[in-house]
N, C-alpha and C positions, 0 to 999 in steps of 0.2 A: 583569420579564424573561420572555421566551417564546421557546421554541425549537421550530422545525418540522423535523422528520426526514423528512418525505415526499420531498423532492428528493433526499436522500442515497440512500433505498432505490429510488426509480424509476431513479435513474441507473445504479446497479449492476446491476438486473435487466433494463431495457429499453432501454437504450442501443442495441441493435442494431436496434430498429425505428425510432429516431429517426435514426439514420446511415445513410445509403443505402449508404456505403462498407464498413460492416462486413460481414465475410464471413457473418455470420449473418442478415443483413438479409432480411425477408420481405416484399415489397410486398403481396402478397395479404393478409396478416395486418394489416399497417398501414392498408390500404384498409378491412378489416372493422372494426377496432376504434379507429382514429385512433392519433394519437402520444401515448403515455402521458406521455411526458416534457414536451411541450408543454402537455398538459392540467394537468398537476400544477404546472408553473412559473406557468401563468395563474391557477390557483386560489391560490396562494401570493401572487401579486401581488395580487389581490383581498383576501385576508385582511389583508395588510398595509395595505393602503389604508383598510379598515374600522377596523383599530386605530388609524391616524392620526386618525381622525375625533374620537377622544376625547383628543386632544393638542392643546392650544392652542399658540399661536405661541411662548409662553415655554417650552415644554417641550423639554429636551434628547430627541432621537431619535436612536439608533444602530441602524442595520442592517449586521449582518455575516454575509457569505456565506463560509464559511470556506475553501472551494476550489471550483474547478471540476471538471467531469466531462468525460471523452473515452473513446473507445474502448479497452478493456483488452486489452493484449498483453502477455506476458510469457515469459521461459524457465525459470521457476522449475520446471516439471515436468521439465526437462532437468538441473538442477544436480545432483541425486544421482548421475545417471549420469556427468557431468563431474568430479566429485571423486572417484570410484571409479575412473575412468580415469587420472586425475593420480596417485593412489596405487597403482595396479595392483591394484585390489580387484575381485573379481568380485561381482556381485549375488546375495545369498543366495536360495536356493529359495523361502523363506517370504515374501520381499519381492516376488519374482515373481509368485507365486501371489496375494498381496494386489494387486498391480497389475492383474493380469488381471480379479480380482474387481470392482474399482472400475469398470473400463470396462463389464463386464456390468451392473453395478449402475445405471448411467446410462441403459441400454436398457429398465429395467423401468418399467412404468407406475406413475404416483404413488400409486394406490390400493394397490399392492403395497408399495412401500419406505416408505410412511408407518406401515404396521403394525409395523415393526421399526426404525424409524427411531433410536430413542434407543440401540438395541443397536449399530446400524451406525456411529453417530458415536463410540461408546465404543472399538469395535473399531480404527476408523480413527485414533484419537488414541493407540493405546497404541504407545509408542516400543519399537523393537527393541533392547533392552538388549545382547543378546549381539552382534549386529551393530555396535554403536556401540563396545564395548569394543575392538574391532579396528581402529578407523578413527582416523586423525589429526584429522580433522574431519568434520562431519556437519551435514546441513540440518535445521533446526528451523523448526516453523510460525511465521509472522509474518502480518502483513496483507498483501492481495494487491499492494499497491503497491510492495512491496520484498521480497527474498528475505533469508533470515537463514541464517548459518553460524556454528556454535559450535566452538571448538577443543577437543580432548579434552585438557584440561590436567591434569598431576599436581597432586594436592592439591585439587582442585576437582570433577573428574568421578571416578565410582566406580573406573573403571580407566584413568587417565590415561596418555597416550603422549608429550607434549609438555611439556618443562619451561618454567614461566613465565619470562619474561625475555628473555634474549637468544636463546635457542633458538626461543622463539614468537615473537619479532619478525622474526627471519629467515624462518621459515616463512610467516609472514603476507606479507611482502614478496614471496616467490616465489609464493605463490599469487595474489596480487593480479596479478603480472605476467602469470601463465597465463590468469587469468580475463579479463583485457583484450584477450587475443588471440582471444576467441571472436567468431566471427562466423555470419551467417545463410548456410545452404548455398546458396540459391537465387539470392542476388546478391551475398555477400560483405560486406554491411554490418556494422560493429561492433554488438555486442550489448550490451555493458555500457558504460552511461552514466557511471556513477561507482560508488565503492565506499566507503563510510563506515565507520569503526571506532567500535565505541559508545563506547570509552573517550574519544575525542576529542569527540564530540558529545554525550554524556550523562555527564560526569565526576559521580561520587556514589559513595556507600556501596553503591548498589543495582545497580551496573553490571555485576557477575556473574551477574544474573538474566537479563540480555538476550543476544542473540546477539552474537558478537565482531564479525562484519561483517555490513553490510546491502549487498546488491547492487541496484542502481538499473538497470534495463534500458532501452534504447532502444525506446520503447513506439509509434512512429509507424506500424509497419506489422506484419502478422501475422509471427510467428515459428514457422517450420515445423521447426525443429530447430537443432542447433549443430555447429561445426565448428572445428578448431584443429589444427595441426601435432602437438600432444601427444596428443590425445584422439581424433582421427580424426572421423569423421563420424556424426551420429545424425540420421535423418528419422524425426520423430515420426508415428505413425498417428494418434494423438489429440490434438489440441491444444485441445480444447474445455474451457471453465472455466464455472464457475457464474456469473461475473460477465461480462457483457458490457461492462460501463462500469466505470470507475475514476477515483481522484482524480488530479488533474495540479495542479502549482504554480499558485499564484494564485488570488485571490479579489477579494471586494469589500467595502470598509468605508466606508459612507455616513453622515455626521452632518448632523444639523440642529441648530443652536445658537445662541443669542444671541451676538454678538461674531464668528461665523464666517459672512462673506457668501455668499449663494448663488452658487453656481457656482465657488466655491474648490476648487481642487486640493489636497486633503490629502497630506502627506508619505507616502511609503511606509511601511508598517505591517507588523511582524511579529506573529504570533500572540501572541508573549509581551509585546507592547505594549498588548494590549487591556485587561487588568485595570488596570494603572497608569494608563491614559487614562479608563477608566470611574470609578476611585476619585479621580482628579483633578477629574472633573465634580462630584463631591459634596465637594470639599475635603478629600480624604483623600489622603495619602502612604503608598504601600505601601514596606516596607523588605523586603530580602534577596530581591529578585525580579531575574530577569535582565532584565526589559523596562524601558520608560520611557515617561512619558506623552508624546503628540505634541502635547499643547496647549501653548502658551507661558504662562508665568506669569500674564501680563496676562489671559489667555482664562479662567483657572479661576475 
């Protein structure tokens, strides 16, 4: 088993050169250095080809590309402002100063920021405990493909404000309704594609370690701000992100195996089906898993 991480990294960092529609696309830079995404994909294709030279016709081969890449747009940078507006909470002075410092930090040369990079990351990760204590909910860090909201629950958070159970469920219902009204100020398109409750998607004993809500944004166009009847309008001055590309749903699962004719279209497979399928190739049945093998019993 071998994994290649290069396509992941180049997709996050250089998608703006690959995609001419990206707001950060730079034709001059593209002409000078070429398309890094295309170069990496071609190199990976060559690497897979060289690996296949060592596999005879009887060898089962599986190629899994876990997800695709596309241009990264989101409204996570506006979410804290939205939650404060919905609660009627002002932004604390310290948070305002930190936001201003982050904007200035992005303008500094790399040779300067690298000198104190560890310290900067530590400060950036520090939660504002005093601010959170007065909130009903707050934004928590997540991967860039979704935003995370955590409720300030009594008995779970240091200074909880919302009682678990019926009160929390009513609050979440109203919050979801409010978030679903958010639109892009420039053209009125809806910004929220979906909202997932972690207790529904990831049931288990560790669910309280996760954000309570995951916000999925409509990411097909740039998001310049947010607007709704309850929050008013925010036009952001800086919508830049460290990642110009990010994950999108869907990937590739390709198999070469005796008993599976060439050109066969495999059934749709979820990520949790991959381990049971690989185990089935080895004659092993996995127990206590969510997925299942896509191979028929005769193919195993």
